[in-house]
N, C-alpha and C positions, 0 to 999 in steps of 0.2 A: 124442449131443445136445450142443449147445453149453453151456458153463458157465452157471450162473444169474447174472443180473445182481447179485443180492444177495451173491454170493461175491467181488465185485470189491473190491480194496483201493486201487487207484490211480485218480487222476482221469483223466477222458477229456479230454485237452487236446492241443493241436497238437504239443507236444514229445513226449509219450508216443506218439502215433500215428505221428509221424515216426520215432521210435526203432524201433517195430515194423516199419515198412515198410523201413527201412534194414537191419534185422537179417535179414529173411526174403527180401528181393528185391534183385537187382542187375540190374534191367531198368528201362526208362524209366518215369517216373511216369504219363504221360497226364494226364487231367483228374481229379485226386484231391481236389479241393475238397469233393466230396460227403462224403468220409470225415471231414473236419474240421468240417463243418456238421451232420452227422446227429446225432440225439439218441437214436435207437432202441437202439444198441448201446453197452454198457459197454466199457471198455478190455480187460478180460479176454476178452470175447466177440470183439472185433476181433482180438486176438492169436491166439485159438484158430482163427478162420477163416483168418487169414494163414498160420498154420502148415500147415493142411490144404491150402490153395491152393498154398503153396510146395512141399509134398510131392508135389503132382500137377501141378506146372507144365509138365512134359514133355507131359502130356495136352492141356492148354490150348494150348500152342504148336503141337502137331501138328494141333489142331482149327482154330485160327484163323490159323496162320502166324506167322512171326516179326514181320511188320510190324504185326500186330494184338495183339502181346503187350506189354501195358503193365500196370502195377500196377492202374490204374483198371479196366481190362477184366477182369483176372484176379479182382480183389476183388469186382467186381459179380457175376461168375459164382458165386463162393464164397458171397457174402451170400445171393443167391437160392437156391442149392442147400441152404444150411444153415439159413435162417431163414424162407423164404416157402413157402406152399403152392404146389403146382405150378400150380394154376389162376390164381394171382396173378403168375406169371412173365410179364414183358413182352418184346417183341422178336419177331424172326422165328421161324419154325419151326425153322430151323437153330440159332439161339441157344438155344431151349428144348431141343432135342435134346442140345446140348453140355452145358447145365446139368444135364439128367437123367443123362447119362452121368457127369458129374463127381460128382454126388451118389452115384451107385451106386459109383463108384471109392472115394470117401471112406468110404462105408458099409462096403464089403468090406474095405478096408485097415485100418480102425480099429475095426471091429466096433461101430460106433455105431448107436444106435437112432433111425431117422428115420421110424418108422411113424406117429408122431403128426403129422408134417408132410405 
């Protein structure tokens, strides 16, 4: 499960989000404005998701190809996999399949409890 929002001690601002992205990813940004504009996730939650996505980046790259591998795309997969109910996932059937497989990979590798999502 992702960390609770209440356990956050850092502000969710552009500088902190950029620091997380620079730390975990050395791939093109893509359209990452949604991360700076969103209000749903606290900075500790963004960091947790970025770490899980970064740890499984090989899977995303193998699934979408190197031309589709951007921070934006990878984080969207991670956010959906870790915060949204499966019936709320948007996109093609292929995108939903990749999200489901990413969620299973993260669950297996980190022994996280996603049964509530």
